[in-house]
Steps between C-alpha positions, in 0.01 A plus 500: 500500500364420152405155374376347833189293448448593137283244314541371151270304265601185314648695212735693738304830484476689833138514600504643853717736704401507870582872531179572305666648200427341162756244390776649273446396143860379467482279817534151360672177589638240259261199485697172480353221285384226733335159477416221742624151426552201739367707783778761463468856375768557235604852412719602202737794562429677173237621256414165349597139611759334280411149607197297615459414870550141596207259495459125535174457310183388675472328831651532842871595540724385785786724593796400715743737661856448603590500866863551602581200718813668644469660841696829508643644819450875532649715774239615749601869455448486121265776372300442196 
């Protein structure tokens, strides 16, 4: 089967094909624009971001997450 374990560089160009053949010239992946902010990697699904990633200036940031306080009963035979 083709495509197993092919390796690509940061630009999306195929640089290695384990079968020993040279990588096809047209073998490329789309490289998504990414940036790190607030300890999170943000990726834009397109060619160029249309907005800036969130920041809170300098200094430590405290994040709080919501926890659902409601206990929900689920049948023991439920398959997820």
